[in-house]
KEKE-3310 file (N, C-alpha, C; in steps of 0.2 Angstrom, whole numbers, plus 5000, padded with zeros to 4 digits):
npx = (5470:5453:5448:5439:5441:5453:5451:5442:5452:5462:5454:5452:5465:5466:5458:5465:5476:5471:5465:5477:5485:5498:5504:5496:5492:5501:5504:5492:5494:5504:5499:5490:5498:5509:5521:5519:5520:5511:5502:5505:5500:5496:5510:5514:5509:5513:5526:5525:5517:5528:5537:5531:5530:5541:5548:5545:5547:5539:5537:5549:5550:5541:5547:5559:5553:5547:5559:5565:5554:5553:5565:5574:5564:5560:5568:5561:5554:5563:5570:5560:5562:5573:5571:5564:5573:5579:5571:5572:5583:5592:5606:5618:5612:5602:5612:5616:5607:5604:5619:5617:5606:5610:5620:5614:5604:5595:5580:5589:5585:5582:5591:5603:5596:5598:5613:5616:5610:5615:5629:5623:5618:5630:5635:5630:5632:5643:5643:5650:5642:5638:5650:5650:5640:5643:5654:5649:5641:5651:5657:5647:5642:5640:5636:5642:5630:5619:5601:5596:5588:5581:5578:5572:5574:5572:5573:5561:5552:5555:5549:5540:5546:5553:5542:5541:5553:5551:5540:5549:5559:5552:5544:5552:5565:5582:5595:5595:5597:5601:5596:5599:5591:5597:5606:5599:5592:5600:5610:5600:5594:5608:5610:5599:5602:5613:5626:5621:5622:5618:5624:5614:5613:5622:5613:5601:5592:5582:5566:5563:5553:5556:5554:5557:5566:5556:5562:5573:5570:5566:5579:5581:5575:5580:5594:5592:5586:5599:5606:5598:5603:5617:5618:5610:5619:5632:5625:5615:5600:5586:5578:5566:5556:5545:5543:5530:5525:5521:5526:5516:5516:5523:5537:5545:5539:5526:5534:5541:5528:5526:5525:5539:5551:5560:5557:5548:5534:5523:5505:5495:5483:5484:5496:5507:5491:5490:5495:5489:5475:5480:5483:5476:5482:5494:5511:5518:5532:5533:5537:5547:5553:5570:5578:5593:5596:5601:5592:5586:5596:5600:5589:5590:5601:5594:5583:5591:5592:5582:5576:5584:5579:5567:5564:5557:5554:5543:5535:5543:5548:5533:5532:5541:5539:5525:5527:5535:5526:5515:5514:5510:5499:5497:5485:5482:5473:5482:5491:5497:5505:5517:5525:5538:5548:5560:5558:5553:5539:5530:5515:5510:5492:5481:5477:5487:5498:5492:5486:5481:5478:5470:5470:5478:5488:5503:5510:5506:5502:5501:5492:5501:5501:5494:5494:5510:5504:5490:5493:5497:5485:5477:5482:5481:5493:5493)
npy = (5487:5491:5507:5503:5488:5490:5498:5486:5476:5482:5484:5468:5465:5475:5468:5456:5457:5461:5451:5445:5437:5437:5433:5430:5442:5451:5444:5449:5462:5464:5460:5473:5479:5489:5495:5506:5517:5526:5526:5528:5522:5509:5506:5504:5497:5485:5483:5482:5471:5463:5461:5458:5443:5439:5426:5417:5406:5407:5420:5425:5420:5429:5442:5439:5438:5452:5460:5456:5461:5476:5481:5496:5502:5515:5526:5528:5514:5505:5510:5503:5493:5492:5492:5480:5471:5474:5470:5458:5456:5456:5464:5468:5466:5477:5486:5485:5487:5502:5509:5504:5513:5526:5528:5529:5540:5553:5563:5576:5576:5561:5556:5561:5555:5541:5539:5544:5531:5523:5524:5523:5509:5500:5505:5499:5485:5483:5487:5497:5509:5506:5509:5524:5530:5529:5537:5550:5549:5550:5564:5571:5580:5574:5572:5560:5547:5556:5558:5557:5567:5564:5570:5572:5583:5592:5609:5613:5607:5618:5628:5621:5613:5624:5626:5612:5612:5623:5617:5606:5610:5617:5604:5591:5582:5582:5581:5587:5584:5587:5578:5584:5585:5592:5607:5618:5615:5611:5619:5632:5620:5619:5630:5633:5622:5623:5618:5606:5594:5581:5581:5576:5576:5569:5560:5563:5567:5582:5587:5598:5606:5605:5595:5579:5564:5550:5538:5541:5546:5531:5530:5537:5532:5519:5526:5533:5523:5516:5527:5528:5513:5517:5525:5522:5509:5516:5519:5529:5533:5535:5546:5548:5556:5563:5577:5580:5576:5583:5591:5594:5590:5587:5575:5567:5566:5557:5546:5542:5536:5525:5507:5496:5497:5491:5499:5512:5516:5524:5519:5514:5513:5510:5509:5494:5488:5473:5469:5478:5473:5460:5460:5469:5481:5493:5500:5517:5524:5538:5542:5536:5528:5522:5512:5510:5496:5478:5470:5479:5483:5474:5471:5481:5479:5468:5475:5485:5478:5472:5484:5488:5480:5479:5492:5502:5510:5509:5496:5488:5485:5483:5471:5463:5462:5457:5444:5437:5438:5442:5444:5441:5451:5468:5482:5494:5512:5518:5514:5503:5486:5473:5458:5454:5449:5445:5459:5471:5481:5495:5505:5520:5525:5534:5544:5552:5550:5554:5552:5562:5580:5586:5579:5573:5572:5572:5572:5575:5569:5572:5574:5579:5594:5607:5625:5632:5642:5640:5627:5632:5638:5626:5620:5625:5634:5649)
npz = (5301:5308:5316:5325:5328:5331:5343:5351:5352:5359:5371:5375:5379:5389:5397:5398:5405:5416:5422:5426:5414:5408:5397:5386:5386:5379:5367:5362:5362:5355:5342:5341:5337:5346:5347:5336:5340:5342:5352:5366:5380:5376:5374:5385:5393:5387:5390:5403:5405:5399:5408:5421:5415:5412:5418:5408:5396:5383:5383:5382:5369:5360:5362:5355:5342:5342:5343:5331:5322:5323:5328:5326:5317:5324:5334:5348:5347:5347:5361:5367:5364:5374:5384:5387:5386:5399:5408:5404:5412:5405:5402:5393:5381:5382:5381:5367:5361:5363:5361:5345:5344:5346:5336:5324:5312:5322:5328:5339:5354:5356:5349:5361:5372:5369:5368:5382:5388:5386:5389:5402:5404:5402:5413:5423:5420:5421:5435:5437:5443:5456:5462:5456:5463:5476:5478:5476:5486:5495:5492:5502:5516:5527:5543:5556:5561:5559:5557:5539:5527:5509:5496:5477:5462:5448:5437:5434:5444:5454:5460:5468:5475:5484:5491:5498:5506:5516:5522:5528:5534:5546:5551:5550:5558:5554:5543:5526:5510:5493:5478:5462:5446:5435:5429:5431:5442:5452:5454:5462:5471:5478:5483:5490:5501:5507:5500:5500:5488:5474:5460:5446:5435:5421:5418:5414:5400:5392:5386:5374:5382:5394:5400:5408:5397:5396:5395:5400:5414:5420:5424:5436:5447:5447:5452:5464:5472:5474:5481:5494:5499:5498:5509:5521:5522:5528:5542:5545:5548:5536:5527:5515:5505:5494:5484:5480:5494:5506:5522:5536:5549:5564:5562:5569:5582:5579:5572:5582:5591:5582:5579:5583:5569:5552:5541:5538:5529:5517:5515:5502:5489:5473:5461:5460:5453:5454:5463:5473:5472:5477:5488:5495:5498:5495:5496:5495:5488:5489:5503:5512:5527:5532:5542:5550:5551:5552:5542:5536:5529:5522:5514:5505:5496:5489:5486:5475:5464:5460:5457:5448:5436:5435:5434:5439:5455:5466:5458:5461:5473:5478:5471:5476:5491:5489:5482:5492:5504:5516:5533:5549:5553:5560:5567:5572:5578:5573:5564:5552:5555:5548:5541:5529:5518:5525:5533:5545:5545:5544:5542:5541:5549:5536:5541:5546:5537:5522:5507:5499:5497:5505:5517:5531:5544:5546:5535:5518:5505:5488:5471:5459:5450:5450:5453:5464:5472:5472:5478:5491:5494:5497:5504:5516:5520:5517)
capx = (5465:5448:5447:5434:5443:5458:5447:5441:5457:5466:5452:5455:5473:5466:5454:5470:5481:5466:5466:5485:5485:5502:5507:5491:5491:5509:5502:5487:5497:5509:5496:5488:5506:5510:5526:5518:5521:5503:5497:5509:5496:5497:5515:5517:5504:5516:5531:5524:5516:5534:5540:5526:5529:5549:5552:5542:5549:5535:5538:5554:5551:5537:5552:5562:5548:5545:5562:5567:5551:5553:5571:5576:5557:5560:5570:5555:5553:5571:5572:5556:5565:5580:5568:5560:5578:5580:5565:5576:5590:5599:5608:5620:5607:5599:5616:5619:5600:5606:5620:5616:5601:5614:5624:5608:5601:5588:5581:5593:5582:5580:5601:5605:5594:5601:5619:5615:5607:5621:5634:5621:5620:5638:5639:5624:5634:5652:5644:5652:5637:5638:5657:5648:5635:5648:5659:5644:5639:5656:5656:5640:5644:5636:5640:5640:5623:5613:5596:5597:5582:5582:5573:5575:5571:5573:5572:5554:5550:5559:5543:5537:5553:5554:5536:5541:5558:5550:5537:5553:5562:5545:5541:5557:5571:5588:5602:5593:5601:5596:5597:5597:5591:5598:5610:5599:5591:5607:5612:5595:5596:5615:5611:5596:5607:5621:5631:5622:5616:5622:5623:5614:5613:5624:5609:5595:5589:5575:5564:5563:5547:5559:5553:5563:5562:5551:5568:5579:5564:5568:5586:5579:5571:5589:5600:5587:5588:5607:5607:5597:5606:5622:5617:5609:5625:5634:5623:5613:5594:5584:5570:5566:5551:5544:5541:5523:5523:5523:5527:5511:5516:5530:5536:5547:5534:5524:5540:5542:5522:5524:5529:5548:5550:5564:5555:5541:5530:5515:5500:5490:5479:5485:5500:5504:5486:5488:5498:5482:5471:5480:5486:5472:5488:5503:5518:5521:5538:5533:5536:5549:5560:5574:5581:5601:5596:5606:5588:5586:5601:5600:5583:5590:5603:5589:5581:5594:5594:5574:5570:5587:5578:5559:5565:5552:5555:5537:5534:5550:5548:5528:5533:5545:5532:5518:5531:5538:5520:5513:5513:5510:5499:5494:5482:5478:5470:5488:5497:5499:5512:5517:5533:5537:5554:5564:5559:5547:5537:5524:5513:5505:5486:5479:5474:5493:5502:5487:5487:5478:5479:5465:5469:5484:5491:5508:5512:5500:5505:5495:5495:5503:5495:5491:5501:5510:5500:5486:5495:5497:5478:5474:5486:5481:5496:5492)
capy = (5486:5498:5511:5500:5483:5493:5498:5480:5471:5484:5485:5463:5467:5475:5464:5453:5460:5462:5443:5442:5433:5440:5432:5433:5451:5451:5442:5454:5471:5464:5461:5478:5485:5495:5499:5510:5525:5530:5522:5528:5518:5502:5502:5505:5491:5478:5482:5479:5463:5457:5462:5450:5436:5440:5419:5413:5404:5410:5427:5427:5420:5434:5445:5437:5440:5459:5462:5455:5467:5483:5486:5502:5505:5523:5527:5523:5508:5504:5512:5499:5487:5490:5492:5474:5468:5474:5466:5450:5456:5458:5473:5468:5467:5485:5491:5484:5493:5510:5508:5504:5518:5531:5528:5533:5548:5553:5570:5578:5573:5554:5554:5561:5550:5536:5540:5545:5526:5518:5523:5520:5502:5500:5507:5495:5480:5482:5487:5504:5511:5506:5513:5530:5533:5528:5544:5556:5550:5553:5570:5575:5581:5567:5569:5552:5546:5562:5556:5560:5567:5566:5573:5574:5589:5595:5615:5613:5610:5623:5630:5616:5612:5629:5625:5605:5614:5628:5615:5601:5613:5616:5600:5585:5583:5577:5585:5587:5583:5584:5575:5589:5581:5594:5611:5624:5612:5609:5628:5632:5617:5619:5637:5632:5617:5624:5614:5598:5593:5580:5582:5570:5580:5568:5555:5564:5571:5582:5588:5608:5611:5606:5587:5573:5560:5544:5533:5543:5544:5525:5528:5540:5525:5517:5530:5536:5517:5516:5532:5524:5509:5516:5529:5517:5505:5521:5519:5535:5534:5539:5548:5548:5559:5566:5585:5581:5573:5590:5590:5598:5591:5585:5570:5564:5564:5551:5540:5538:5533:5519:5503:5495:5493:5491:5504:5514:5518:5525:5515:5518:5507:5509:5503:5489:5485:5466:5468:5479:5469:5454:5462:5474:5488:5493:5504:5520:5527:5544:5544:5530:5530:5516:5510:5507:5487:5475:5467:5484:5484:5467:5471:5487:5476:5464:5482:5488:5472:5472:5490:5487:5476:5481:5501:5505:5506:5506:5492:5483:5484:5481:5464:5459:5461:5451:5437:5435:5434:5446:5439:5445:5459:5470:5485:5499:5517:5523:5510:5494:5483:5467:5454:5454:5448:5448:5467:5474:5484:5500:5511:5526:5527:5539:5550:5554:5551:5554:5553:5568:5585:5587:5576:5569:5577:5574:5570:5576:5566:5574:5572:5586:5599:5613:5629:5633:5648:5635:5622:5634:5638:5620:5616:5632:5640:5656)
capz = (5305:5309:5323:5331:5328:5334:5350:5353:5353:5365:5378:5377:5381:5396:5401:5400:5410:5424:5424:5425:5411:5404:5390:5383:5385:5376:5359:5359:5362:5348:5339:5342:5336:5352:5344:5330:5339:5340:5357:5371:5383:5375:5375:5393:5397:5385:5393:5408:5405:5397:5415:5424:5411:5414:5418:5404:5388:5379:5381:5378:5361:5359:5363:5349:5337:5344:5340:5324:5319:5326:5327:5320:5318:5327:5341:5353:5348:5351:5367:5372:5365:5378:5392:5388:5386:5405:5410:5405:5415:5398:5402:5386:5372:5380:5379:5360:5358:5365:5356:5340:5341:5345:5330:5320:5311:5324:5332:5344:5360:5354:5351:5368:5375:5366:5368:5388:5392:5384:5395:5410:5404:5404:5421:5426:5419:5425:5442:5441:5445:5462:5465:5455:5469:5482:5476:5476:5493:5499:5494:5506:5522:5532:5550:5560:5564:5558:5552:5530:5522:5502:5489:5471:5458:5441:5438:5430:5448:5459:5467:5471:5479:5489:5497:5500:5509:5520:5527:5529:5539:5551:5553:5548:5561:5550:5535:5520:5504:5485:5469:5457:5438:5429:5433:5436:5451:5457:5456:5466:5479:5480:5488:5498:5505:5510:5495:5502:5484:5473:5453:5442:5428:5415:5420:5410:5395:5394:5378:5373:5387:5398:5403:5407:5393:5398:5395:5407:5423:5424:5430:5443:5450:5451:5455:5470:5477:5474:5487:5497:5501:5502:5513:5525:5524:5533:5548:5544:5546:5530:5523:5507:5503:5489:5481:5482:5498:5509:5528:5540:5556:5568:5560:5571:5586:5573:5571:5588:5591:5577:5581:5580:5561:5550:5536:5539:5521:5517:5514:5496:5485:5469:5458:5454:5452:5454:5470:5477:5474:5479:5495:5501:5498:5492:5498:5492:5489:5490:5507:5517:5532:5532:5550:5549:5553:5547:5540:5532:5523:5517:5511:5501:5493:5487:5482:5472:5460:5457:5453:5441:5429:5432:5433:5444:5462:5468:5458:5462:5482:5479:5471:5482:5497:5488:5482:5499:5506:5520:5538:5558:5553:5566:5563:5576:5575:5569:5559:5552:5554:5545:5543:5523:5514:5531:5536:5548:5540:5548:5539:5546:5545:5532:5544:5547:5531:5516:5499:5496:5499:5511:5523:5534:5550:5547:5528:5514:5497:5482:5465:5457:5445:5454:5454:5470:5475:5473:5481:5499:5497:5499:5511:5521:5520:5516)
cpx = (5462:5451:5443:5437:5451:5458:5445:5447:5462:5462:5451:5460:5471:5462:5459:5475:5476:5468:5474:5487:5491:5504:5502:5489:5496:5506:5495:5491:5501:5502:5491:5494:5507:5514:5526:5519:5515:5499:5503:5507:5498:5507:5520:5515:5508:5521:5533:5521:5525:5538:5537:5530:5539:5552:5547:5546:5544:5535:5543:5555:5546:5543:5556:5559:5547:5552:5565:5559:5550:5559:5574:5570:5557:5565:5566:5553:5561:5571:5567:5559:5571:5575:5566:5567:5582:5576:5567:5580:5596:5602:5614:5616:5605:5605:5620:5613:5601:5611:5621:5611:5607:5619:5618:5607:5594:5586:5585:5592:5584:5589:5604:5604:5597:5609:5621:5612:5611:5627:5630:5622:5625:5638:5635:5627:5638:5649:5647:5648:5637:5646:5652:5644:5639:5650:5656:5644:5646:5657:5651:5645:5641:5641:5637:5634:5617:5609:5597:5589:5583:5578:5576:5570:5572:5572:5565:5552:5552:5554:5541:5540:5553:5547:5539:5548:5557:5545:5541:5555:5558:5545:5546:5563:5576:5591:5597:5597:5599:5599:5594:5597:5595:5601:5607:5596:5598:5610:5607:5595:5603:5616:5606:5597:5612:5627:5627:5617:5621:5619:5622:5612:5615:5618:5604:5596:5583:5572:5565:5557:5549:5557:5557:5560:5561:5558:5571:5574:5568:5575:5584:5580:5577:5591:5598:5589:5595:5610:5606:5601:5613:5622:5615:5614:5629:5630:5618:5605:5590:5579:5570:5558:5550:5544:5534:5520:5524:5520:5521:5511:5522:5531:5540:5543:5531:5528:5538:5535:5524:5529:5534:5548:5558:5563:5549:5540:5523:5514:5496:5487:5481:5491:5505:5497:5483:5490:5493:5476:5473:5481:5482:5476:5492:5505:5518:5527:5537:5536:5541:5552:5562:5579:5589:5600:5600:5600:5587:5591:5603:5594:5585:5597:5599:5586:5581:5592:5586:5573:5577:5583:5569:5560:5560:5553:5547:5535:5538:5549:5540:5528:5535:5541:5527:5524:5533:5530:5519:5510:5512:5506:5494:5490:5479:5476:5475:5492:5494:5503:5514:5523:5531:5545:5559:5563:5552:5546:5530:5522:5510:5497:5485:5478:5481:5499:5496:5490:5482:5481:5476:5465:5477:5488:5499:5513:5507:5503:5501:5497:5495:5500:5492:5498:5504:5506:5494:5488:5493:5491:5474:5477:5485:5487:5500:5495)
cpy = (5493:5501:5506:5493:5484:5492:5491:5476:5475:5483:5475:5463:5467:5470:5457:5451:5461:5454:5440:5439:5434:5438:5432:5439:5453:5451:5447:5460:5470:5463:5467:5483:5489:5499:5506:5519:5530:5529:5522:5522:5511:5501:5501:5499:5483:5477:5482:5471:5459:5457:5456:5443:5435:5431:5416:5411:5409:5417:5429:5426:5426:5439:5445:5440:5450:5461:5462:5461:5474:5486:5490:5504:5512:5521:5526:5517:5504:5504:5507:5492:5486:5489:5483:5469:5468:5472:5460:5450:5454:5463:5472:5469:5473:5489:5491:5489:5500:5512:5510:5511:5526:5531:5530:5539:5549:5559:5571:5576:5564:5552:5553:5556:5545:5535:5540:5537:5521:5518:5521:5512:5502:5501:5500:5485:5477:5482:5493:5508:5510:5511:5522:5533:5533:5535:5548:5554:5552:5559:5573:5576:5579:5568:5562:5551:5550:5557:5562:5561:5566:5566:5575:5578:5589:5603:5616:5612:5613:5625:5628:5615:5617:5629:5618:5609:5618:5622:5607:5605:5614:5610:5591:5586:5581:5582:5584:5588:5583:5581:5579:5584:5587:5602:5616:5621:5612:5616:5630:5627:5618:5625:5637:5628:5618:5618:5606:5596:5588:5580:5578:5572:5575:5561:5557:5567:5574:5587:5599:5611:5609:5599:5582:5569:5552:5539:5533:5542:5539:5526:5532:5537:5522:5519:5532:5527:5514:5520:5528:5517:5512:5522:5526:5513:5509:5522:5524:5533:5539:5540:5550:5549:5565:5573:5585:5576:5580:5588:5595:5597:5588:5578:5564:5562:5557:5546:5537:5535:5525:5514:5501:5494:5496:5499:5506:5518:5518:5520:5516:5514:5510:5507:5502:5488:5479:5464:5471:5476:5459:5455:5465:5481:5488:5498:5510:5525:5534:5547:5538:5532:5523:5517:5508:5498:5483:5470:5474:5485:5477:5466:5477:5483:5471:5471:5482:5486:5473:5479:5489:5486:5477:5490:5506:5504:5506:5499:5486:5482:5481:5471:5459:5457:5455:5444:5434:5433:5440:5441:5445:5451:5460:5477:5491:5507:5521:5520:5504:5489:5476:5465:5454:5454:5450:5452:5469:5480:5489:5505:5515:5526:5533:5546:5554:5555:5550:5552:5558:5575:5589:5587:5576:5573:5579:5576:5571:5576:5567:5572:5578:5588:5605:5619:5630:5636:5641:5629:5625:5636:5633:5617:5622:5635:5645:5658)
cpz = (5307:5315:5327:5333:5335:5343:5354:5355:5358:5373:5379:5378:5388:5402:5403:5407:5417:5429:5425:5419:5406:5399:5384:5379:5381:5371:5357:5359:5355:5342:5336:5340:5340:5350:5338:5331:5340:5347:5362:5378:5382:5375:5379:5395:5392:5388:5399:5409:5403:5405:5421:5421:5409:5413:5413:5398:5382:5377:5380:5370:5357:5359:5357:5343:5336:5341:5332:5320:5319:5327:5322:5316:5319:5333:5348:5354:5350:5359:5372:5372:5370:5382:5393:5388:5397:5408:5414:5409:5409:5398:5393:5382:5375:5378:5370:5355:5356:5360:5348:5336:5341:5340:5323:5319:5315:5326:5338:5352:5359:5355:5355:5372:5375:5368:5380:5391:5388:5388:5401:5410:5403:5411:5425:5424:5422:5429:5443:5442:5453:5466:5462:5460:5476:5484:5476:5484:5498:5499:5500:5511:5526:5538:5554:5562:5564:5556:5543:5529:5514:5498:5484:5467:5452:5443:5436:5438:5455:5463:5470:5478:5486:5493:5502:5507:5514:5525:5530:5534:5548:5555:5554:5551:5554:5546:5530:5515:5496:5479:5463:5449:5434:5433:5435:5443:5455:5457:5462:5472:5483:5486:5495:5502:5509:5506:5494:5496:5478:5464:5448:5435:5420:5417:5414:5405:5395:5387:5379:5378:5393:5404:5403:5401:5397:5400:5402:5412:5424:5428:5436:5449:5454:5455:5463:5476:5480:5480:5493:5502:5503:5507:5520:5527:5529:5539:5550:5543:5542:5528:5519:5504:5495:5487:5485:5488:5503:5518:5532:5548:5559:5565:5565:5578:5582:5573:5579:5591:5588:5581:5578:5572:5559:5546:5538:5530:5521:5512:5507:5494:5478:5464:5462:5456:5456:5460:5475:5478:5475:5487:5499:5499:5495:5494:5493:5492:5488:5498:5513:5523:5533:5540:5547:5551:5549:5542:5533:5526:5518:5512:5502:5496:5486:5480:5476:5465:5456:5453:5446:5434:5429:5430:5433:5450:5467:5466:5460:5471:5482:5477:5475:5489:5494:5486:5489:5502:5513:5528:5545:5557:5557:5563:5571:5574:5572:5563:5559:5550:5553:5546:5534:5523:5521:5533:5539:5545:5542:5544:5543:5544:5540:5535:5547:5542:5524:5510:5496:5499:5505:5519:5526:5539:5548:5538:5522:5508:5493:5477:5462:5449:5445:5452:5460:5474:5476:5478:5490:5500:5499:5503:5518:5524:5520:5509)
residu = (MET:SER:ALA:ASN:VAL:ARG:LYS:LEU:VAL:PHE:SER:LEU:GLY:LYS:ALA:LEU:MET:ARG:ALA:SER:LEU:TRP:VAL:PRO:ALA:ILE:ALA:VAL:LEU:MET:TYR:TYR:ASP:ALA:LEU:ASP:GLY:SER:ASP:ARG:LYS:ALA:LYS:ILE:ARG:MET:LEU:TYR:CYS:PHE:LEU:MET:ALA:ARG:HIS:SER:ARG:THR:ALA:ARG:GLY:LEU:TYR:VAL:LYS:LEU:LEU:ARG:ARG:ASN:LEU:ASP:ARG:SER:ALA:GLU:ALA:ASN:PHE:ALA:LEU:ALA:VAL:VAL:ALA:TYR:ARG:PHE:GLU:ARG:TYR:ARG:LEU:ALA:GLY:LEU:ILE:ASP:ARG:ARG:THR:ALA:ARG:GLN:ALA:HIS:PRO:PRO:VAL:ALA:ALA:ALA:VAL:ALA:ARG:THR:MET:ALA:ARG:PHE:ASP:GLU:ALA:ILE:LEU:SER:GLY:ALA:ILE:TYR:ASP:MET:VAL:ALA:ALA:MET:VAL:ASP:ARG:LEU:PRO:LEU:ALA:ALA:GLY:GLU:ASP:VAL:VAL:LEU:VAL:ALA:ALA:GLY:GLU:ARG:TYR:LEU:GLY:LEU:PHE:GLY:LEU:TRP:LEU:GLU:GLN:ALA:ARG:LYS:HIS:ILE:ARG:GLY:ARG:ILE:PHE:GLY:LEU:ALA:MET:ASP:ALA:GLY:ALA:PHE:ALA:ALA:MET:GLY:GLU:ALA:LEU:ASP:GLY:GLY:VAL:VAL:ASP:LEU:SER:THR:PHE:PHE:VAL:PHE:ASP:GLU:HIS:GLY:LYS:VAL:ASP:ASP:ARG:CYS:ARG:GLN:VAL:LEU:TRP:ILE:VAL:ARG:VAL:LEU:PHE:LEU:ARG:GLU:ILE:VAL:ARG:ARG:GLY:HIS:ARG:LEU:LEU:SER:ILE:ASP:LEU:ASP:ALA:VAL:ALA:MET:GLY:ASP:LEU:ALA:SER:MET:LEU:ASP:ARG:MET:PRO:GLU:ALA:ASP:ILE:VAL:VAL:GLN:LYS:ASP:TYR:SER:ILE:PRO:GLN:GLU:VAL:ALA:ARG:LYS:LEU:GLY:PHE:ILE:VAL:CYS:CYS:GLY:PHE:MET:VAL:PHE:SER:PRO:THR:GLN:ALA:THR:LYS:ASP:PHE:LEU:ASP:ARG:TYR:VAL:LYS:ARG:THR:MET:HIS:GLU:LEU:ASP:ASP:GLN:ALA:ALA:ILE:ASN:HIS:MET:ILE:ALA:ASP:ALA:GLY:VAL:ALA:ASP:VAL:VAL:THR:THR:SER:GLU:SER:MET:SER:PHE:ARG:ALA:ASP:GLY:VAL:ARG:TRP:VAL:CYS:PRO:ASP:LYS:THR:LEU:VAL:SER:ARG:ASP:ILE:ALA:THR:GLY:LYS:VAL:ILE:ARG:HIS:PHE:HIS:GLN:GLY:GLN:SER:VAL:ASP:GLU:LEU:ARG:ALA:LEU:LEU:GLY:LEU:GLY)
# end
């Protein structure tokens, strides 16, 4: 296939996705040979199409063809095939693929990823992952009824963590706990948080540049939602705030002004795009506040299961809202509230919780890429 033809085929796949024609898009991206290792975006798009078409018998048939053509083509191809198995909730098949990959001769990072994912697959399949997370929460020094603030970081982002923590201590009430993705982060976060840190390093593999592998990154979203579920089950209000969501004003005061809610969450217009087009917004997992109501606890049980097969917490939560439908929408100058999937939701206005670095009186959730010094200057922190 010539370069011009490939370009046309890829454009057709994108157009079919935009029209939510997921099965035809899969067929086109398979013809494009999205697992040949040359186009990461094409691979990601095809895997997403399989997610959205997971109830289609035709999509399952296409997966069988994809499996026959690409199994053992490369470690990356096998990882992609395992991802689709997750999206069909075929965790045993994913485990077989990952164990098969682990037995083969691959570069060190790929081999380590395969071994790590094979262990994780088994924990998902057996249900042991729930007990593993519960045991980790047991070791945290939680005081009855206190608000909990949860943040995840790796060593690569410790500079940003320092800035985030400085601002959190000024503007956020609650006990801060860290989810450390590697040994360096575990040591640094443990010191900064007086031991309030969980070592998640066994779940992740990093490349020579310190970047977490794409396949392992999906584990973070599942594990984080499991922590949300476990901590809220124990009666704590939980604030889950990403490193790139920096506090700039009194969060407690803002939350007190919000309508009564089970979940307070940032509103955005980004991914998943088909939900944004359908609802006119999406909710963003970079800033979430979970009250320990029964509705929240029930929702988190469903959210964990959805995230396990979608492999993306933000895709999962938005698909749950879109599938359930939005009702009782009320908009004020400070918030939008609605009901969906048995939950009362509130989204603070973007003047309070923004998705850019220049605005947001209380939380500024920005796109990463700047140095910490540049961020300080842009945030006006000196």
